DRENDO-1510 file (C-alpha; in Angstrom, 1 decimal, always signed):
<recs>
REC; n; res; u; v; w
REC; 1; UNK; -24.4; +38.4; +19.3 .
REC; 2; UNK; -24.3; +36.0; +16.3 .
REC; 3; UNK; -27.0; +33.4; +16.5 .
REC; 4; UNK; -25.4; +30.9; +14.0 .
REC; 5; UNK; -24.3; +27.5; +15.3 .
REC; 6; UNK; -20.7; +27.4; +16.6 .
REC; 7; UNK; -18.2; +27.2; +13.8 .
REC; 8; UNK; -15.2; +24.8; +13.7 .
REC; 9; UNK; -12.0; +26.4; +15.1 .
REC; 10; UNK; -8.6; +26.9; +13.4 .
REC; 11; UNK; -5.3; +25.9; +14.9 .
REC; 12; UNK; -2.8; +28.8; +15.5 .
REC; 13; UNK; -0.8; +27.7; +12.4 .
REC; 14; UNK; -3.8; +27.5; +10.2 .
REC; 15; UNK; -5.1; +30.9; +11.4 .
REC; 16; UNK; -1.7; +32.5; +10.8 .
REC; 17; UNK; -1.4; +31.0; +7.3 .
REC; 18; UNK; -4.9; +32.0; +6.2 .
REC; 19; UNK; -4.4; +35.5; +7.5 .
REC; 20; UNK; -1.1; +36.2; +6.0 .
REC; 21; UNK; -0.7; +34.1; +2.8 .
REC; 22; UNK; -3.2; +36.1; +0.7 .
REC; 23; UNK; -1.4; +39.3; +1.6 .
REC; 24; UNK; +1.9; +37.8; +0.6 .
REC; 25; UNK; +0.5; +36.7; -2.7 .
REC; 26; UNK; -1.1; +40.2; -3.3 .
REC; 27; UNK; +2.2; +41.8; -2.4 .
REC; 28; UNK; +4.2; +39.6; -4.8 .
REC; 29; UNK; +1.8; +40.3; -7.6 .
REC; 30; UNK; +1.9; +44.1; -6.9 .
REC; 31; UNK; +5.8; +44.2; -6.8 .
REC; 32; UNK; +6.0; +42.2; -10.0 .
REC; 33; UNK; +3.6; +44.6; -11.7 .
REC; 34; UNK; +5.3; +47.8; -10.6 .
REC; 35; UNK; +7.7; +48.2; -13.4 .
REC; 36; UNK; +5.3; +47.2; -16.2 .
REC; 37; UNK; +2.7; +49.6; -14.9 .
REC; 38; UNK; +5.1; +52.4; -14.7 .
REC; 39; UNK; +6.3; +51.8; -18.2 .
REC; 40; UNK; +2.6; +52.0; -19.3 .
REC; 41; UNK; +2.5; +55.5; -17.7 .
REC; 42; UNK; +0.4; +54.7; -14.6 .
REC; 43; UNK; +1.1; +55.3; -10.9 .
REC; 44; UNK; +1.9; +52.4; -8.7 .
REC; 45; UNK; -1.5; +52.3; -7.2 .
REC; 46; UNK; -2.7; +50.8; -10.5 .
REC; 47; UNK; -0.4; +47.9; -9.9 .
REC; 48; UNK; -2.0; +47.3; -6.6 .
REC; 49; UNK; -5.5; +47.5; -8.0 .
REC; 50; UNK; -4.6; +44.9; -10.7 .
REC; 51; UNK; -3.2; +42.7; -7.9 .
REC; 52; UNK; -6.5; +43.0; -6.0 .
REC; 53; UNK; -8.3; +42.0; -9.1 .
REC; 54; UNK; -6.0; +39.1; -9.9 .
REC; 55; UNK; -5.3; +37.8; -6.4 .
REC; 56; UNK; -7.4; +39.2; -3.6 .
REC; 57; UNK; -10.9; +38.8; -5.0 .
REC; 58; UNK; -10.5; +35.3; -6.6 .
REC; 59; UNK; -8.3; +33.8; -3.8 .
REC; 60; UNK; -10.3; +35.0; -0.8 .
REC; 61; UNK; -13.8; +34.7; -2.3 .
REC; 62; UNK; -12.8; +31.4; -4.0 .
REC; 63; UNK; -11.6; +30.0; -0.7 .
REC; 64; UNK; -14.9; +30.9; +1.0 .
REC; 65; UNK; -16.9; +29.4; -1.8 .
REC; 66; UNK; -14.8; +26.2; -1.7 .
REC; 67; UNK; -15.4; +25.8; +2.0 .
REC; 68; UNK; -19.1; +26.2; +1.3 .
REC; 69; UNK; -18.9; +23.6; -1.4 .
REC; 70; UNK; -17.2; +21.2; +0.9 .
REC; 71; UNK; -20.0; +21.6; +3.4 .
REC; 72; UNK; -23.0; +21.6; +1.2 .
REC; 73; UNK; -22.0; +20.2; -2.2 .
REC; 74; UNK; -22.7; +23.6; -3.8 .
REC; 75; UNK; -21.4; +27.1; -3.8 .
REC; 76; UNK; -22.7; +28.6; -0.6 .
REC; 77; UNK; -21.5; +30.8; +2.3 .
REC; 78; UNK; -24.0; +29.3; +4.8 .
REC; 79; UNK; -22.1; +28.0; +7.8 .
REC; 80; UNK; -18.9; +29.5; +6.5 .
REC; 81; UNK; -19.3; +33.2; +7.1 .
REC; 82; UNK; -20.6; +34.2; +10.6 .
REC; 83; UNK; -21.9; +37.4; +12.2 .
REC; 84; UNK; -24.8; +37.6; +9.7 .
REC; 85; UNK; -27.7; +38.0; +12.2 .
REC; 86; UNK; -30.0; +40.9; +11.1 .
REC; 87; UNK; -30.1; +44.0; +13.3 .
REC; 88; UNK; -32.4; +47.0; +13.4 .
REC; 89; UNK; -31.6; +49.8; +11.0 .
REC; 90; UNK; -31.2; +52.3; +13.9 .
REC; 91; UNK; -28.1; +50.3; +15.0 .
REC; 92; UNK; -26.5; +50.9; +11.6 .
REC; 93; UNK; -27.2; +54.6; +11.9 .
REC; 94; UNK; -25.3; +54.6; +15.2 .
REC; 95; UNK; -22.5; +52.2; +14.8 .
REC; 96; UNK; -21.4; +53.0; +11.3 .
REC; 97; UNK; -20.7; +56.7; +12.0 .
REC; 98; UNK; -19.1; +55.8; +15.4 .
REC; 99; UNK; -16.7; +53.3; +13.9 .
REC; 100; UNK; -16.0; +55.4; +10.8 .
REC; 101; UNK; -15.1; +58.4; +12.8 .
REC; 102; UNK; -13.0; +56.4; +15.3 .
REC; 103; UNK; -11.0; +54.9; +12.5 .
REC; 104; UNK; -10.7; +58.2; +10.7 .
REC; 105; UNK; -9.3; +59.8; +13.9 .
REC; 106; UNK; -6.7; +57.1; +14.3 .
REC; 107; UNK; -5.6; +57.3; +10.6 .
REC; 108; UNK; -5.3; +61.1; +10.9 .
REC; 109; UNK; -3.5; +61.3; +14.3 .
REC; 110; UNK; -1.1; +58.6; +13.3 .
REC; 111; UNK; +0.0; +60.1; +10.0 .
REC; 112; UNK; +3.3; +61.5; +11.5 .
REC; 113; UNK; +4.0; +58.0; +13.0 .
REC; 114; UNK; +3.4; +56.4; +9.6 .
REC; 115; UNK; +5.7; +58.8; +7.9 .
REC; 116; UNK; +8.4; +58.2; +10.5 .
REC; 117; UNK; +8.2; +54.4; +10.0 .
REC; 118; UNK; +8.2; +54.7; +6.2 .
REC; 119; UNK; +11.2; +56.9; +6.3 .
REC; 120; UNK; +13.3; +55.1; +8.9 .
REC; 121; UNK; +12.3; +51.5; +8.6 .
REC; 122; UNK; +10.8; +50.9; +5.2 .
REC; 123; UNK; +12.5; +53.5; +3.0 .
REC; 124; UNK; +13.9; +50.6; +0.9 .
REC; 125; UNK; +10.3; +49.6; -0.2 .
REC; 126; UNK; +8.7; +51.4; -3.1 .
REC; 127; UNK; +6.2; +54.1; -2.0 .
REC; 128; UNK; +2.5; +53.6; -3.0 .
REC; 129; UNK; +1.9; +56.4; -5.5 .
REC; 130; UNK; -1.7; +57.7; -5.6 .
REC; 131; UNK; -1.1; +59.5; -9.0 .
REC; 132; UNK; -2.3; +62.7; -7.4 .
REC; 133; UNK; +1.2; +64.0; -6.9 .
REC; 134; UNK; +1.1; +65.4; -10.4 .
REC; 135; UNK; +2.6; +64.4; -13.8 .
REC; 136; UNK; -0.2; +62.1; -15.0 .
REC; 137; UNK; -2.8; +62.8; -17.7 .
REC; 138; UNK; -6.5; +63.0; -17.0 .
REC; 139; UNK; -7.1; +59.8; -19.0 .
REC; 140; UNK; -4.6; +57.9; -16.9 .
REC; 141; UNK; -6.1; +59.1; -13.7 .
REC; 142; UNK; -9.7; +58.3; -14.8 .
REC; 143; UNK; -8.7; +54.8; -15.6 .
REC; 144; UNK; -6.7; +54.5; -12.4 .
REC; 145; UNK; -9.5; +55.7; -10.1 .
REC; 146; UNK; -12.1; +53.6; -11.9 .
REC; 147; UNK; -10.0; +50.6; -10.8 .
REC; 148; UNK; -9.7; +52.1; -7.3 .
REC; 149; UNK; -13.4; +52.5; -7.1 .
REC; 150; UNK; -14.2; +49.0; -8.3 .
REC; 151; UNK; -11.5; +46.9; -6.6 .
REC; 152; UNK; -10.1; +49.2; -3.9 .
REC; 153; UNK; -13.3; +50.6; -2.5 .
REC; 154; UNK; -16.0; +48.1; -3.4 .
REC; 155; UNK; -15.1; +44.5; -4.3 .
REC; 156; UNK; -11.9; +44.4; -2.2 .
REC; 157; UNK; -13.4; +45.6; +1.1 .
REC; 158; UNK; -16.5; +43.4; +0.7 .
REC; 159; UNK; -14.5; +40.3; +0.1 .
REC; 160; UNK; -12.0; +41.1; +2.9 .
REC; 161; UNK; -14.8; +41.6; +5.4 .
REC; 162; UNK; -16.4; +38.3; +4.5 .
REC; 163; UNK; -13.0; +36.5; +4.6 .
REC; 164; UNK; -11.4; +38.2; +7.6 .
REC; 165; UNK; -14.2; +39.3; +9.9 .
REC; 166; UNK; -16.8; +36.8; +8.7 .
REC; 167; UNK; -14.6; +33.7; +8.4 .
REC; 168; UNK; -11.3; +34.0; +10.2 .
REC; 169; UNK; -12.2; +36.0; +13.2 .
REC; 170; UNK; -14.9; +33.6; +14.5 .
REC; 171; UNK; -12.4; +30.8; +14.3 .
REC; 172; UNK; -9.8; +32.4; +16.6 .
REC; 173; UNK; -11.0; +31.0; +20.0 .
REC; 174; UNK; -7.4; +29.9; +20.6 .
REC; 175; UNK; -6.6; +33.6; +21.3 .
REC; 176; UNK; -9.5; +34.0; +23.9 .
REC; 177; UNK; -10.3; +37.6; +24.8 .
REC; 178; UNK; -7.3; +38.8; +22.8 .
REC; 179; UNK; -8.7; +37.5; +19.5 .
REC; 180; UNK; -9.9; +41.0; +18.3 .
REC; 181; UNK; -6.5; +42.5; +19.0 .
REC; 182; UNK; -4.5; +39.7; +17.4 .
REC; 183; UNK; -6.9; +39.7; +14.4 .
REC; 184; UNK; -6.5; +43.4; +13.9 .
REC; 185; UNK; -2.7; +43.0; +14.0 .
REC; 186; UNK; -2.7; +40.1; +11.6 .
REC; 187; UNK; -5.0; +42.1; +9.2 .
REC; 188; UNK; -2.6; +45.0; +9.4 .
REC; 189; UNK; +0.4; +42.6; +8.7 .
REC; 190; UNK; -1.5; +41.1; +5.8 .
REC; 191; UNK; -1.0; +44.5; +4.0 .
REC; 192; UNK; +2.6; +43.6; +3.2 .
REC; 193; UNK; +2.8; +46.4; +0.5 .
REC; 194; UNK; +2.4; +49.1; +3.1 .
REC; 195; UNK; +4.1; +47.8; +6.3 .
REC; 196; UNK; +4.7; +51.3; +7.7 .
REC; 197; UNK; +0.9; +51.3; +8.5 .
REC; 198; UNK; +0.9; +48.2; +10.7 .
REC; 199; UNK; +0.5; +50.1; +14.0 .
REC; 200; UNK; -2.1; +52.5; +12.6 .
REC; 201; UNK; -4.1; +49.8; +10.9 .
REC; 202; UNK; -4.1; +47.7; +14.0 .
REC; 203; UNK; -5.5; +50.6; +16.1 .
REC; 204; UNK; -7.9; +51.9; +13.5 .
REC; 205; UNK; -9.5; +48.5; +12.7 .
REC; 206; UNK; -9.9; +47.4; +16.3 .
REC; 207; UNK; -13.2; +49.3; +16.8 .
REC; 208; UNK; -14.5; +47.8; +13.6 .
REC; 209; UNK; -13.5; +44.3; +14.7 .
REC; 210; UNK; -15.1; +44.7; +18.2 .
REC; 211; UNK; -18.4; +46.0; +16.8 .
REC; 212; UNK; -18.6; +43.3; +14.1 .
REC; 213; UNK; -17.9; +40.6; +16.6 .
REC; 214; UNK; -20.7; +41.7; +18.8 .
REC; 215; UNK; -23.3; +42.8; +16.2 .
REC; 216; UNK; -23.2; +42.3; +12.5 .
REC; 217; UNK; -20.8; +41.8; +9.6 .
REC; 218; UNK; -22.6; +44.4; +7.5 .
REC; 219; UNK; -21.5; +47.2; +9.7 .
REC; 220; UNK; -17.9; +46.3; +9.0 .
REC; 221; UNK; -18.6; +46.1; +5.2 .
REC; 222; UNK; -20.2; +49.6; +5.2 .
REC; 223; UNK; -17.4; +51.2; +7.3 .
REC; 224; UNK; -14.6; +49.5; +5.3 .
REC; 225; UNK; -16.2; +50.6; +2.0 .
REC; 226; UNK; -16.6; +54.2; +3.2 .
REC; 227; UNK; -13.0; +54.4; +4.5 .
REC; 228; UNK; -11.6; +53.2; +1.2 .
REC; 229; UNK; -14.0; +55.4; -0.8 .
REC; 230; UNK; -12.2; +58.4; +0.6 .
REC; 231; UNK; -9.4; +57.6; -1.9 .
REC; 232; UNK; -11.9; +57.7; -4.7 .
REC; 233; UNK; -13.3; +61.0; -3.5 .
REC; 234; UNK; -9.8; +62.5; -3.5 .
REC; 235; UNK; -9.1; +61.1; -6.9 .
REC; 236; UNK; -12.3; +62.3; -8.5 .
REC; 237; UNK; -11.9; +65.8; -6.8 .
REC; 238; UNK; -8.4; +66.0; -8.3 .
REC; 239; UNK; -9.6; +65.0; -11.8 .
REC; 240; UNK; -12.4; +67.6; -11.7 .
REC; 241; UNK; -10.0; +70.3; -10.7 .
REC; 242; UNK; -7.8; +69.3; -13.7 .
REC; 243; UNK; -10.8; +69.7; -16.0 .
REC; 244; UNK; -11.8; +73.1; -14.6 .
REC; 245; UNK; -8.3; +74.5; -14.5 .
</recs>
């Protein structure tokens, strides 16, 4: 368990706003960038990566640093981000693979459900194009997946783990034993640009939330980065295949 002093708690309204407002801002930025990015010849995932760079990283990291400044008069995360107690390396070697595999199984098994929700409930929303459907040049894909690597697989997940699991989750005592479930659902809902994944994300992230809550935030960071890095691996593999063909 975390050995840091008890943190101040959020009200229900504050918790909901802090969970969902960043996602809404990211979504608005993403939707506003869709047409310009497509005119530039890039897939829609590039619009999302730009939104992460312009909104997710500065808003969520900036808010945490602001809270640290209020506490200490300087930029600091001490007393702001919880679940930072060191753990033995062997625990990482156990829990990272366990949570990664559990989340991967959920994402894989739920793909038909995601497709059903996207088709029947959210068909009016623009699909998130990976660029791997074909029709994009190698240069465009290299630039796109460089952005995915930096903001989608590294900076984005790290900032989200600090903000959601390290800051918001420990301040949800109002939810009692249901805090991990509610937090997982709110984190899924925060991804307003892919609402068809709400059920899948809630289920897939629950093991990560439970492990982080009981052990160490670094586990969540590693797993989150690894999960998002799968998109980078797919993109790089596709680009290499283009070169060799």
